[in-house]
N, C-alpha and C positions, 0 to 999 in steps of 0.2 A: 504494500500500500504506500501511497505517497504521504501518508500522515500517520501519526501515532495517536493513541487514545489521549495521551497527555496533551498533545498539540490540539486535538479536537476540543477538549475541555477548556483549554486556555482561550479559545475563541468565543466562548459563551459568556455573556454578561452575568454579573452577580445576581441580579434580580429579574430583569426582563427576559422574555422569550425572544429567540432569534429565528427568523424564517429560514427554512432549509436552503432556499436559493442564496441567501446572504452567507450562510455557513459554507456552501460550496464555493462561493467566490472568495471568502476569507482563506479557505484551504487551497485555493488555486486549482480546483477541479473543473475541468472542461469536457473531458471525454466521458462517454456513457459508462464504460467499465468502472472508472474511478467513482462516478456518482453512485453506481450500483453497490460498490464496496462501502461507501458511506452509509447507504440505507441499511445494509446488513449490520454495520457497526452500531448505528443508532437503535435498531431494533434490539440488538443484544444488550446494549447498555440500558435500554428502557426496561427489559426483563430483569436485569440485575438491580434495578431501582436507583441507578446512578443518574439517569435522565428521565424527564417527563415530557411527552410530546402532546402539545395542545393545538388548537386551531391557529394560534398565533405563531407557533413554531416550536423550537426545541429549548428547553430550560433545564438547567442543572438542579437536581433535587438536593436540598439541604439535609444531609444525613450524617449526624455526628458519630454514628457507629462505624462508618467507613473511614479508615485511617490511612493516610498516604505514608508510604515507607519505602525503604530500599532494602532489598533482600541480600543477606549475607549467609553463605553456606560454607560448611567445612567438608573436608574429604570423607569424614565419617558419617555424613548424612544429617548432621545437626544444622538446622536453618533458623535464623532469627531475622525478623523484620525490624530494621532500625528506623524508628519513627522520625519523620521530618519535623514534627512539632517538639522534639526533644524529650518526649515521654519515655517510659520504660520500654525496653526492647520486648518484642512479642515472639514467643517460641512458635515455630511452624512445623508441625509433623509432616513427614514425607507425603502422606496421603492427602494433606491439605494444601500442597503446593500448587495444584491445578496447573501443572506444566510451566510454572515460573522457574527461572534459572537464577543463579548467583549474579548479583548486580542489577537485576531488573527493578524498575520502579513499579510498585504495586499498590492496590487498595486492599486493606486487610480488615477483617471483622473479627473482633475478639469473641471467642467461644467459651473461654474459661478465665475468670479473673485470677490474678496472681495471689499468692499467699506467702507464708513464711519461707524465705529463701527460694521461692519459686516464681519464675516469670509468668506473666499471663500467656495464655495460648490463644491462637487464632488461625484463621484460614484465609488464603488468598482468594479474593472475590473477582479481581480484575487486574490484568497486567497493563499498566499505563504506558510503559516504554521499555523496549528490549535493550539490554546492554551489549549483547553478543550478536554481531552480524557475521562474523567469521571466526575461525578458531584454528589452532594448531592441533594436529592429530596424527595418529598412525593408523594405516589401513589394515583391517583384519577381515578374514573370511570366517564367518560363523554359520555353519551349515550352508544354506542356500542364500544367505544374506551377506552383502558386502557392507561393512560398517567402518565408520571413522570414529575411533576412540579418542576423545580429547586428552591432551596432555595435562590440562588443568583439571585435576580431580575434584574440584569444587563444582564442576558441571556434571551433575549426576545423571547423565544420559549418553547415548551414542547416536550418531547421525547416519541414516541409511544413504548409501551411495548407489549410483547407477552401475550396471555391470560393466560399462565402458571404462570405469575407473579401476578395474582389476589390474591394470598395468602398473599401478602405484603400490601394489603389495610389496613389502620389503621384509623378507624373513630375517635378514641380518640386522635389522633395526639401525641402519646407517643413515637414515634420513627421516624427515617428517614431511607432512604435507599441509598446505593451507587450504582449508575447506570453507567455501562460501555457502551460507544457508539459503536454500530456496523456499523452504516452508518450515515454520515452527510447528511443534506438536499440537494437535487439536483432537479432542475426544480420544478415540482409540488409535488414531493414526500417528506414527512416530515422525520425528523431524526428518526432512529430506535436505540433501545438499549435494555439492559436486566439488571435486578437487580442482583448485585453481592452479596450483603449481607445487613442485617438489623443492624442499629446502634441505641441503646437507647439514649434518650436525658436526662434522669435522672439516669444515671448509675454510678455516682461518678466520682472521679478524673481521673481514667484511661480511662473511656468511653469518658469523655470530651476531653482528650488528643487525643484519637483515632479520634474523630470528627474533631479536629483541623488539625491533620496531613492529614486526608483524604481530607479535604476541599482544602488544599494547595498542594496536590499531593506529600506529603512527606512520606506517610506510607510505600511505597515500592520503596525506592530509588534503582536505578540500582546498582548491585554488582560490586565491583572493578574487572577489567579484570585481567586475569592471566598474570603476567609479572615477569621477573627476575630482581631483584634490583641489581644495581652496587655498589661496594664499592667506597666511595669517594677517589680520588687520594691523595697520600702522598706528591707528588712533589709540591714545592712552598707553603707548608702549614706551618704556624707559630706555633711552639709548645708553648702553654700557659698552659700546664698541671701543671706547678709549681705554678701558681697563685692561691691563695685562691678564690674559686668560689662558689656562692650560687644561688639557685633557689628560688624565692619568689612565693609561691604557694597560689594563691587567690581563685581557684576553687576546689571543692571537688566532683563534679558530675562525673559519669562514662563516659569515653571517652572524657573528657575535653581536649581542645587544649593544646599543649606543650607550656609552657611559657618560656620566655627568661631566660638565666642565666647571672649573674652579677659577675664581677671580679674587683679588685682594684690593680693597679700596681704603686709602688713607684719607681721613677726614678730620674735621675739627673735634669731633667727639671720640676719635680714636679709630682703630682698625675695624673694618667691616669685611667679613668673609661672605662671598657670594657663591652659591651653588646653583648651577643652571642645568635644566633638563630640556630635551627637545619639545617644542610646541607641536603636539600631535592632535589633540582634540579639536583645535581650531581648523584643521585641514579637512575634516569630513563632517557629514551631517549626523547629529545624534539620532539614534534609532534607524539609521539608514543601513543599506546592505553591508557596507564596509564595517560599520560599528558592530553589527550583529556577528559578522565573521570574526572580528577581533575578540568578542566575548567568548565565542566558541573555542578560539585558539587558547586563550587563558594566559599563557606565559611562554617564554622562550625555553627550549630544552637543549641542554648540552649533550652532545654525543661523543665528546672527546676532541677530535681534531676539527669538527664542524658542529654547527648548531641547527636546530629546527627553529627558525625565527618566529617571533610573535608578529612582527610587522610585515606587511606586504612589501615586495621589492620597491614599488613606486613610493610608498610612504617612507620607507627607510632611506631611500636616496634623497627624498625631498627634505627630510628633517635632520640628516646627519650633520655632525659638527666636523667641519674640515678647516684646516689652517688657512688663514687669509681670506675666508669667506664670511660675510655677514649673515647671521642666521637668527631666526626667531626662537625665543626660549621662554620658559616659565622659571622664574628665579626666586630664591629666598636669600635675603641679606641678613646675616647673623652677627651678633656682637656678644662676646663673652667677657666675664671679669677675669681677674688675675688667677683665680683658682680653677678656671675652666668651666664655670657654670654659665648657662645661657642667660643673658641679661635683657636683650630685646631682639626683635626680628621684624622683617618687612618682606611681604610677598609682592611680586610685581610681574607683569608681562614685560619682557625685555627684548632688546636686540644686542647680540654679542658678536665678537670676532675672535676666534681662537688663534693664538699666536704659535702654539707648538703642541705636539703630542709627546708625552713623557712615558716611556715604557720601563720595564723592570731593569733592563741593562743600564739605562741612564741613571736610575736611582742607585743601583749597585755601584756604578762608577763614582757617583757623588759620595757614597758612604766610604769607599776605599781611598778617596782622594785625601792627601795629606793637607792639614789646615793651612800651611804656609806655602803650598806648592804654587809655582808661577805658571806652570804649563797646564793646559786644559786637556784631559783625556779625550780620545777620539769620540767616545760615546757621548760626550757632553758638548762637543763643538756645535751641533745643530741647535742646541738650546742655550748657548753661551749667554745671550742677553737675558734669559729668563732664570738664570741661576740664583740671583738674590731673592726673587719671589719664591722659588722652589725651597730655598733654605728656610725662609720665614714660614712656609707652609709646613715644613717638617717640625719646626718648633711648636707650632700651634697643635698639630696632631699628637705630638708627644705629651703636651699639657692635657689635651682632652682624654687621651688614653689613661694617663695617670689618675685623673679625676674619676674616670669610669671604674677603674680597678679599686680605688679607695671607696667607691660607693657600693661595692659588693659584686661587681661583674666577674664572671668566671671565664678564664681562658684555659683550655686543655691542650696539652702538647700531644696531638694525635698525628703521628707520622703517616704520610700517604705513600703508597707504592710508587717508586720511581720508574714508571712504565711510560714509554713514549706514546703508546696508543691511548693513554688516558687524556693527553692533551690538556684542555681547559678544565677537565674534571678535577685536576690537581689544584686548581685555583678556586678557592671558595668564593661565593658571591660576596659583594661588598658589605652586605649586612646579613650574616648567617646567624639568626637568632631564633630559628624555629624550634631548636632543641632546648633552649634555655641556657645555653653556653655558647662560647665562641671558640674557634680554633686559633691557637697561637700562631702568629705570622711574624716573619722578619719585619723589623721596623721600616725597612726601605723597600718593601714590596708595595706596588701601586694599590692593591686591594686593602692593605693595612691602613694606608692613608685615607682612602675613600671611606672605609668603614667608620672611622671616627667622625668624619664630616657628615655622613648620611644619618648617623644616629642623632646627631645634633639637629639636623634638618627635620627629621621625623618628629623629634620632640617639639620643635617649633610648630609643625603642622598640627600635632595633637592639641597643643595649647590654643592654636588659632581656631580649630574646629569647636573646641569646648567653649571658647569665648563667644563664638557666633551662634552657639546652640544648634549646630548642624548634626544630623545623625551620622555616626561614624563607627567603625569597628577598630578596637584597640587590642593588640596582643600584649598581655601583661604577665610578667614572670614574678609572682610573689616571693618573698623571702622564704627560704627553706625552714621547715619546722625543726626545732631543736632536737626532739626525740628521734626524728628521721636521720638527722646528721649523726647522732650517737649510734644508730643502727649501722650506718655506713662505716663508722670507725670500728665497730665490733667486727664487721665483715672483713675490713682491712687487716685487723689483728689476726683474725682466723686464717688469713692467707699469708701470714708472716710478713706483711708489709709494715715497715716501721712507721708508727704514727705517734707523734708527740702530743699528749693531752694537755689541756690547759690547767691552770693552778687549781681549779675546782674539780678536776677529774673528768670533765666533759670533753667532747671532741673539740678540736680547734675550729676556727672560723672556716666557712665553706671554701673561701679562696685558698687558704693554707692547706686545707684537706685535699682539694683538687690538685 
């Protein structure tokens, strides 16, 4: 079908009925077979009690007993529906799955309330959206049936294949196949599919990468829609092209994300640090095809020596920061006190001009340079005029890092494998705080400098959103509980790791313990 049940329900207004003709138009259905499928779907959803069909059209029925959730299954057959409203997970027995698979969005009805140490139980009433459109599998012959057995053992099913796919039988298990689904299971009929291609499991680096991308559905990402990019407006844009501006380049892989640019401004009130990011949202229409495509992409994904980019090629080319070119940006000007605390900030639409790109080799050459040396190393000659600004920037980031560590931030010395194939995977993101700690980095690595600056910029953005009363999402890492820290210390002592306790006999501070 050209639509999912979730997409169909999204088109229906909250209160009023929608005529079927308008629903067909909203779903982009023009052919009779597609309209016939819609009628079948509407009848089935009406029988389930999800929809109500009246003379005025189709209306969604308000039923609080039907709960939207995402299905999570284990290889042992245990399945839970993770509620989208944040409520307690619902246990789904195998005979209550109704052909739903791991990862599917579903509507669940609770059949048994939870009790002591027991989750509520329920059954899948409707599958809103399928998560699996293709899968990796091995082809097996079972009696007179040719089956694709998924490698992902959370998919508790096998897919029937046509007899023409018998050529993909592999007794030696030296390869796997990519199977595209032609029909999901319905009633007593099993799922059907066909083999798209064979993938070797011992084919080297590129073959391994192909397997990984295929498994996660990233091999053929949808192409960016055709759209005309708009030029950012010049009105109310602050001209910062006169400020010396640098780009700290931490990644080298193809299609790597655009990193922020940094400027320093001396004024009567002291030094102001500017952080610039590309002006993207001004270049396309909110809610348009390119905007929706970007939302589906979500983020850039590093594959080692290359990236799966978030931005379309045209958008990336239009917004990139290149030395000597004036470019539109969204900027924040930050000012700190002597201890490294944020004192004030200013957000603005700006125009900037990048003077130079500074990579890791240049920063390393600057770190190795003797203080009184008269000669300039070859790696620093292209940025000779920017060396004073770069040295001041190093002083600022050192102060910010010191203040962050004194505030309780954790840095773990986690060595990464020195494999060339890892490429940019060995370089952490400028702000790697999803785990609650950070990876210890050399002080003269571009990412180490950017990290301190972006933490400060994000803090300013959080304060700005709170001051304006705008809805926002914040990631907060609360201080560790003292009893939990003591448990970690006990585990360390049990592993014969020397831990020096404090004067009161408790574990040391988290930073010292880490």
